[in-house]
N, C-alpha and C positions, 0 to 999 in steps of 0.2 A: 504494500500500500504506500502511495506517495501523498503526503500531506501538503496542502496548499493553503495560502492565506490570501484573502481578497481585501485590498485597501480601497474602501469606498463602497457604499451601498446605495448609490444613486441609480440613475437610469441604466447605465452600462453594468455597474456592479451587480445589481439585482438580476440583470440579464445573464451575466456569467453564472450566477447561482442557478438560475432557471435552466440554462442550456445544459449544465453538468447534471442536474437532477433529472431532467427530462430524457437526455440521451446518454445516461450513465453507462449502459452496456456497450454502446457503440464507441464511446470515448475510451473506456477501459480496453476494449479490443484493439483499437488503433495505438493506444499508448503502451500496450503490453504490460500494464499494471493497473491497479485500482487507483483512481484519482479521488481523493477525499478532501473536502473542504473542512479544515480544522478551525479556522478563525475568519471572522469578518470584522474589519476595523471601520468604525464610524463614530463620530462624536455624538450622534443622536441615539435615542432609544427607539425600538420598534415593537412596542407592546402588541401582542396578538399575532406577531409574525414569528414563525418557528426559528427564524434567523437569530432571534434574541438569545437562544441557548448557546450560540457560539460567538456572540458579539463581544468585542473588546474595544476599549477606548484609548489604549496606550500601545503605541507601535513597539515599544520595547518588549512587550510580551511575545510578539511575533519574532522579533529580531533575536531574542535570547533562546528561543525554542529550537533546538537542533533537529527536531523531527520535521520542521517545516522546510521543505526542499524547494518550493516554487512560490514566489510572491507575485500576485496579480495587482498591478497599480492602475486603478481606474478613478482616481480622485480628480484628475485634471489640474491645470495650472502648473507653474514652474516649481513653486515651493509650497509646502514641504515635500512635494512629490520627489523632486530630484534628490534631496537629502535622504529620504527613506529608501529610494531605489539604490543609491550608491552604497548605503550602509548594508543593505540586504546582499548586494553582490559581494562586498568585502567580507561578509559573514559566510560566503559560500552557498548562497541561495540564488537560483536562477530567477529572472524577473521577466515578465511580459507586461506590455502596457498598450493603452489606446491613446495616450497623452501626446498629441501632436506638438503642443507648446514645448514640452520638456524634450521630446525627441529632436525637434528642430534645433534647439539650443545646445543640448548636452549629449546628443546621440553618439558622436565620435568618442567622447570621453567615457561614456558608460559601456560602449562596446569594448574599449581597451581595458577597463576595470574588470569586465566579465572574462575577458581573455586571460588576464593575469591570475584570476582565481579559478580558472577551469570550469566556469559556469556560463550561462547564456543570457543575453539581453535581446529580447525579440519584441517587435512593435508592428506586426502586420496591420492591426486595426487603426494605426495612427494616420493612415492615408487610405481613403476610399472605403472606410467602414468595413462592410462584408466582402468587398471585392479583393480577391487575391492579387496583389501587385508587388509587395515587398519581397515575398518568397520567390516569385518568378525572377525578379531582378538579381536576387542573391544566388539562386541555385539553378534556374532553368535557362537563363539567357547569358550564361557565362562565356560563351564562345563568340558572342556578337559584339561588334563595335556599335554601340547605340548612339545615334546622332540626333535623335529627337524624342522627346516625351512631351505630349500635349494632352491636357486633361480638363474635363469638366469635373472639378474637385470639390464643389460645394452644392449640396442639394437645395439649400434655401434659395440661392440666387438662380439656380436653374429653374426652380418652380416659378419664381417671380417672372423671369424672362419668358418662360413658356406661356404663362397666363397673359402677359402683356401682348405677346404675338398672336395668340389664338383668339383672345377676346377683345383686343384693342383697349385694354384697361390701362389706367395711369399707374405709375410706379407706387405712389403712396397708397392707392386703393388696394393693390395686390399685396403689398407689404403688410398692411393691416389684416388682410385675410390670412396670410401666412402665419402671422402671430396668433390669430384666433385658433388656427388648426394645430398649433404647436410646432410648425416647421421653422419658425423664426423666434429668436429670443426676444424678451421685452426690450433689451438693448441689443439691436441687431447689427451693430457697427462691425463686429469681427467678420460677419458674413458679407454684408452688402458693400463694404469698403474693400473687400478682397484680402483681408488679413489672414483669414482661415486658409484660403487657397494658397496664399503666399508661403505659409509654413509648410504646407504639403508639397509644393513643387520644390522648395528648398531641400526637403528630405529626399525626394526622388532624385534630384540633381546630385546631391551628396553621394548617394548610393551609386549612381551611374558613373560618376567621375572619380569616386573613391576618396574624395577630400571634402572638408567642411565648407558648406555654403551657408553663410549667415543670412537669415531671412531679412535682416535690416538692409542688406545690399541689393535686394530684389526690387526692381521697379514695380510698383503695385498701384493699380487703379481699380475702383469698384464699379457698381452699376447704378448708384444713386442719381446720376445725371442722365441716364437713358430715358428717352421719352417715347410716347406713342408715335410721334412723327418719325423718329429714327427707324422704327420698325416698318413704316411705309416705304422708306427708301431701301431697307433690307429686302422687302418683298419685291420691289422693282428690280433689284439685282438678283432675284431668285435665290435669296439666301435668308439666313436668320442670325440673330445676335446671341452669342454665348459668352459667358465669362470663362476665359481660358487661362490656365497656368501652363507655361511653356518653357521647356529647356531645349535649346538647339545649339549644336556645334557647327560653326561655319568657318572653314579654313583654319582649323585648330584654335578658334576662339569660342568660348562658351558664353552664351547669352541666356538670361533667365528673366521672365516677366510674368505678371498677372494683369490682364486687362480684358475689356470687352472686345470681341471681334465679330465682324460679319463674315460668316462662313457659308459656302455654297451648298446646294442640295446634294452635291457629289461627295462632300466631306463626310467621313465616317462618323463624326460627332454631331452632324446635323440632326439626326433622328433621335438623339438622346434627350428625352423630355422629362418634365415634371421633377420629382425629387431624385431621379436616378443620376448616377455618376458614370463616367467612362474615362478610360485612360488609353490614349493611342501611343504606341511605341514603334519606332522605326530603327531597325538594325541593318548593318551591311550584309548580313547573311539571312537573317529572319525576314527581311523586308518589312511588311506592315503587320501589326497585330493590335488587337484592341481588347481591353478588359472592361467588362460592363456589369453593373449591378447596383444594388442599393448602397449608396455611399454613407448612409447614416441609419440611425434607428436602433432601438434597444437590442433586439435579437440578432440582426445581421452583424452589428459591431461586436456583440458578445460572442458570436460564433467565431469571428476572426481571432478574438482574444483566446478563446479556448483551444483553437487550432495551434496557437503558440504554446499553450500549456502542454498539449500532447507532444509537440516537437521537443520541448524541454525535458519531459519525462523520458522520451525515447533516447535522448542524448545525455542522460544523467552522467556527470563526470567527464564529459567531452565537450569542448567548445566548438560551436559551429562557426567556421571561418566567415568573416565579413570584411570586405575592404572598404573602410570608411575611416580615413586617417584624420587626426586632429588638425593637421596643417591646412591653412585656409586656401581655398581655390580662388585664383584671380579671375574675375569675370571680365569679359570683353567690354569695351566702352559702349554703354547703352546708346549713346548719341550716334554711333556708327551703324547700328542695326537698321536694316532697310525694311520698310513696309509700305503698302498702299494705304491711302486714307480717304474716307468719305468726309467731305467738308461741306457744311451748310452755313450760308451767309445770309443774313436778313437783307431783303431788298424789296421795296415797294414796287419797283420796276426792274426788269433785267438790266436796264441801262445804268442802274445804280452801282453795279459792280463792273468795273472796267476790265474787259477780257484781256487786254494787253498786260494789265497789272497782274492778273491771275497767272498768265503764262510766264511772266517775268519771275514771279515768286515761286511758282510750283512746277513750271515746265508744262509739257503737254498734258491736258486733262480730259477726262470723259465727262461731259455735262449730263446731269441726271434730272429726271422729272419723276414725281411720285403722285399717284392719284389722290386728289383732295388737298394737296399742299399748295399754298399760295404765299406770295410775298417773301420768297427766298430764292437764292441761287445755290445750286448744289452741284458738286462734281467729285469724281474719283481721280486721285493722282496716280501717276506711275510710281513704282517703288522709289521711296525717298529715305535718306538717312533721318533718323529721329530728330537729331539736333537741327538739321537744316529745315525740316518741316516745322519744328517749333518756332524757329525764327521767322519763317514765311507767314505763319498764322498771325504773328504780332502785327503784320502790316494791314490786317483787315479787322477793324474794331467791331464789325457787325457779325463776327462768327458766332453762330448759335451752338454748334457742336462739331466734334470731330470723332470719328471712330475708325479704327484700323480695319482694313479689308483683307481677309485671309485667302484670297484666290485671285 
């Protein structure tokens, strides 16, 4: 029997307990041993819940119990989660987590600590919820030179953008609905401003490149400025707007960003709708692959966590090699990354925008019209460097919005 402890009895923590108790026989079979929950750590009481019998309020109880071999961290946040996890690894206990904030900031360090103590630190559920993506990058795609990872990494924003596209609703209206349904937090900033997706693409890039990518260095934009009119132009382009987290290597330079893109009907991520997530991977041998599923939610996320528990039980006493060094990866100059852009400029009349000025600033462009849109001029640029585009936009005070075009 292998004893485990669960840190946190919130949505994911209670899901971990439910998954293990519901699928106990299947889990034991795959683990090759009986997985037994000995402790659950939480500051609260849960009167009437059977979990109360194994509930503890002091992490030291778990840390000092030599019978606990695996610790499941599902508390969230950087601290005290990081301190608890590091102490557990140093005490010879394997750890698995769904905590993207902690993994993005301390992943390389904790992998090294685990290696030194011949235990494991696994974090499948930190990106994509129930979608298997970390394990494929670590063990399945190890013969490929991966040059692109692009994903819809946040279910809340994907739900909002899908509703705006399909129903013509305003951003604020759909956000309120998402909050009422529990898809968005009362304070939705981490989702709608792209911070959640930023941490996830930083983790994926660190794994692909084998060195630390600090999420603070990743150019990040959210969806709070996207409007119904933007979707009318996306429709005219036979595309849709998605919030994408992207890693791309171009001529030995690594670029990373999170931002809304207009993508075409032919793009594999176009049909990923509602709260679903998907991650597109391109390798020089694999070519294209996509991982799709529920990127959040109690049981899908808990399922991914428990899969890590199974792996750690199977590899007890043996460290699973991961290449993610603490040395920082130098990213390419974001201003040099080239994209196409949709530009919308307010104009009562088309003559209000001087076409010669547009060409001088942006080069040759494709002028656009969208059904039902008046009093503005819109166009799509050819691929431009980010820095040059930003300077060009400054010359037109009437700019209403700009969105990158991914085709």
